[in-house]
Residue, then its C-alpha position, 0 to 999 in steps of 0.5 A: x750873237x745874242x741869239x747864239x748865246x741864248x741857244x748855247x745857254x739852252x743846251x745843257x753841257x751833259x754829253x759830248x753831243x751837247x758840248x759839240x752842238x754848243x761849240x757849233x753854235x758858238x762858231x756860227x754866232x761868234x765867228x760868223x761861220x756858215x754851216x758848210x764851213x763848220x761841217x768842213x772843219x778839221x781838228x787842225x783848223x782850230x789852232x794857236x798863233x801869237x798866243x791866241x786861238x784862231x779858226x780856219x774856215x773854208x766856204x765855197x773854195x775860199x779860206x779865211x781866218x778868224x781870231x777866236x774870242x774867249x767865249x768861243x774858245x771855252x766852248x770849243x775847248x770843252x768839246x775837244x776835251x770831252x771828245x779827246x780829239x785834239x791829237x787827231x789833227x786831220x780828222x773832222x772836228x765835228x762828227x756824228x755820234x755812235x748810237x748807244x755809247x755817246x762817243x764820236x763816230x767817223x761820220x761827218x755831222x750833216x747840215x740837216x742835223x745842224x738845222x734841226x738842232x737850232x730849231x729844237x733849241x729855239x723852240x725850247x727857248x720859246x716854250x720856257x718863255x711861255x711857261x715857267x718850268x717847275x724845277x724842285x718841289x713847286x719852286x721855279x728857277x727864278x724862285x730857286x735863285x731867290x732862295x739861294x740869295x736869301x739864305x745867309x752864309x752864317x753856318x756850314x749848314x747855310x752854305x751846304x743848303x745853298x750848294x744843294x739848291x744850286x745843284x738842283x737849279x744848275x744840273x736838275x739833280x733830284x733829291x735822291x741823286x744829291x743824297x747819293x753823291x760823294x766827294x769824288x762826284x764833284x771833280x776837276x778834269x781838263x781845268x774844268x769843274x764837273x758834277x757826276x750825277x751817276x756812273x755814266x752821266x757827268x755835267x759841266x758845272x756852271x760858274x754860279x754853281x762852282x762859286x756855291x760849291x767852293x764856298x761850301x767845300x771850303x767850310x766843311x768837306x774833308x779833302x782827304x776822303x773822296x768817298x765821304x758823303x758830299x752832303x751831311x747833316x749837322x749830326x755828321x750823318x749822310x743826308x737822305x733824299x727826305x732830308x733834302x726835300x725837307x730842307x727845301x720846304x723848310x727854307x721856302x717856308x722861312x723865306x715866305x714867312x719873312x716876306x709876309x712879315x715885311x709886307x705887314x710892316x710896310x706902312x700904307x701911304x695916304x692917298x694923294x689929295 
């Protein structure tokens, strides 16, 4: 189950295909489903009973039912909401993608796709373990997390900067993308928070990012105008890509200087006798 969770976390929930793959891995890891049982599932095989979600799995002619835990329920719900398939109860739950538009086709997903998908994300995890991937202006993901933690939430600008760094960390948004974002680009759909990165690309917000955005929006943004810039300067001007880059570099220098100062003040202990 731990390995399945690592694979799920390696898949960015940007598209119907990626949400589908996360749900598939969730079934393999949390419900102990076989690949063949997952491929055979219909929409109606994910159902309510006694106030909880269940899955019906059929493998080699035998049928069993498994209670769905909360993590798996969230994965399947996110996929079904994005794919809009809940009303088509007799159709296959997991289907291939139409090339070019990202929507589900009528064709079933194949065993080879599932095996290749697992291999792809296993390799991604291994590559990330060997090499820290730089995510923004020389900062890797661990450093960005530390940068967020080290910014005190005293002013609106502090909360804004934490939210911006969170977008870079959790959605890989560029400084230009962030500078173009409007209030309407952070939105709720089917009880989930989403971030619109461009006209054709939205990503499901992760819980840490939701917390950062909630903290920022409560302090600053006017909820009456969804066309207003999502991030503005202290002078009420929309932040530019250059503003975002300068902020990241400035925050990094301040925290770096603070760390060096702390090291200088740390007393040197005498060598043991």
